[in-house]
C-alpha positions as CSV (number, residue, x, y, z in Angstrom):
1,M,19.7,17.9,-40.9
2,E,18.8,19.3,-37.5
3,K,15.0,18.9,-35.9
4,I,14.2,22.0,-34.4
5,G,12.5,21.8,-30.2
6,V,14.2,18.2,-30.2
7,V,15.8,18.0,-27.1
8,D,19.0,15.5,-26.9
9,N,17.7,12.7,-24.9
10,K,21.5,10.8,-24.9
11,K,23.1,13.0,-22.5
12,E,24.1,11.4,-19.4
13,V,23.2,12.3,-16.2
14,S,26.3,12.5,-14.1
15,K,26.4,9.9,-10.8
16,A,26.2,13.0,-8.7
17,R,23.1,14.2,-9.8
18,Q,21.5,10.9,-9.8
19,A,22.5,10.4,-6.4
20,I,20.9,13.8,-5.2
21,A,17.6,13.3,-6.9
22,T,17.4,9.6,-5.3
23,L,18.3,10.9,-1.8
24,W,15.6,13.9,-2.4
25,L,13.4,11.2,-3.4
26,F,13.7,9.1,-0.1
27,L,13.7,11.9,2.2
28,G,10.4,13.0,0.5
29,I,8.9,9.5,1.3
30,M,10.6,9.2,4.4
31,F,8.6,12.2,5.7
32,I,5.0,11.2,4.7
33,P,3.7,9.8,8.0
34,S,1.7,7.1,6.3
35,V,4.7,5.5,5.1
36,A,7.1,6.6,7.7
37,F,4.7,4.9,10.4
38,A,3.4,2.4,8.3
39,N,3.6,-1.2,10.1
40,P,2.0,-4.0,7.7
41,I,2.4,-6.8,9.6
42,A,1.0,-5.3,12.9
43,D,-1.9,-3.6,11.0
44,G,-2.5,-7.4,9.4
45,V,-2.6,-9.0,12.6
46,D,-4.7,-6.0,14.4
47,W,-7.2,-6.7,11.1
48,L,-7.3,-10.6,11.6
49,L,-7.6,-10.0,15.8
50,D,-10.4,-7.7,14.9
51,L,-12.2,-9.8,12.1
52,L,-11.8,-12.8,14.9
53,T,-13.3,-11.3,18.2
54,N,-15.6,-8.7,17.1
55,G,-18.7,-9.2,14.9
56,I,-18.6,-12.6,13.6
57,A,-17.2,-14.1,16.7
58,R,-19.8,-12.5,18.7
59,S,-22.6,-13.8,16.5
60,V,-20.9,-17.7,16.3
61,A,-20.9,-17.0,20.0
62,I,-24.4,-16.6,20.7
63,I,-25.4,-19.6,17.7
64,A,-23.3,-21.7,20.2
65,I,-25.2,-20.5,23.3
66,V,-28.4,-21.3,21.7
67,V,-27.0,-24.8,20.4
68,L,-26.1,-25.1,24.1
69,G,-29.7,-24.4,25.1
70,Y,-31.4,-26.6,22.4
71,M,-29.2,-29.4,23.6
72,A,-30.2,-28.8,27.1
73,W,-33.8,-28.8,25.7
74,A,-33.4,-32.1,24.0
75,G,-31.6,-33.7,27.2
76,R,-28.4,-34.4,25.2
77,L,-26.1,-31.4,27.0
78,T,-23.2,-33.1,28.8
79,G,-21.2,-31.6,31.2
80,E,-18.0,-32.0,28.8
81,A,-20.1,-30.4,25.9
82,A,-20.9,-27.4,28.4
83,V,-17.3,-26.9,29.6
84,K,-15.6,-27.2,26.0
85,F,-18.1,-24.3,24.7
86,I,-17.8,-21.9,27.3
87,G,-14.5,-22.3,27.6
88,G,-13.8,-21.8,24.1
89,I,-15.9,-18.6,24.4
90,V,-14.0,-17.3,27.4
91,L,-10.4,-17.9,25.7
92,V,-12.1,-16.1,22.5
93,F,-13.2,-13.0,24.2
94,G,-10.6,-13.0,27.3
95,G,-7.7,-13.5,25.3
96,A,-6.5,-10.0,25.3
97,A,-7.3,-9.9,29.5
98,I,-5.0,-13.4,29.8
99,V,-2.0,-11.9,27.3
100,D,-1.7,-8.9,29.4
101,L,-2.2,-10.7,32.8
102,I,0.5,-12.9,31.8
103,I,2.8,-10.0,30.6
104,A,2.1,-8.1,33.6
105,A,3.2,-11.4,35.6
106,V,6.0,-11.7,34.1
107,S,7.6,-8.0,33.6
């Protein structure tokens, strides 16, 4: 007994049709701009750089300077501690400029 309106799903699709369909799928995905130009590693590193040099890092640097002020006020500030704090702040926020200078000197 044959059922009316039922499609026979057991028909095999030829290998050529599968290859053509796969090719069109990859071509379609390749031309989507967000996929074609996606670089997840660079995006992740840029996100981390923004995290470490923007708002949070600025707040930490301000707190470090305030701590230096309290240490100086209490008479506990040494030259070594001041150089470490200020040197760290310079390296964190000037890191991009330092790397650019090194690359310019090498090339």
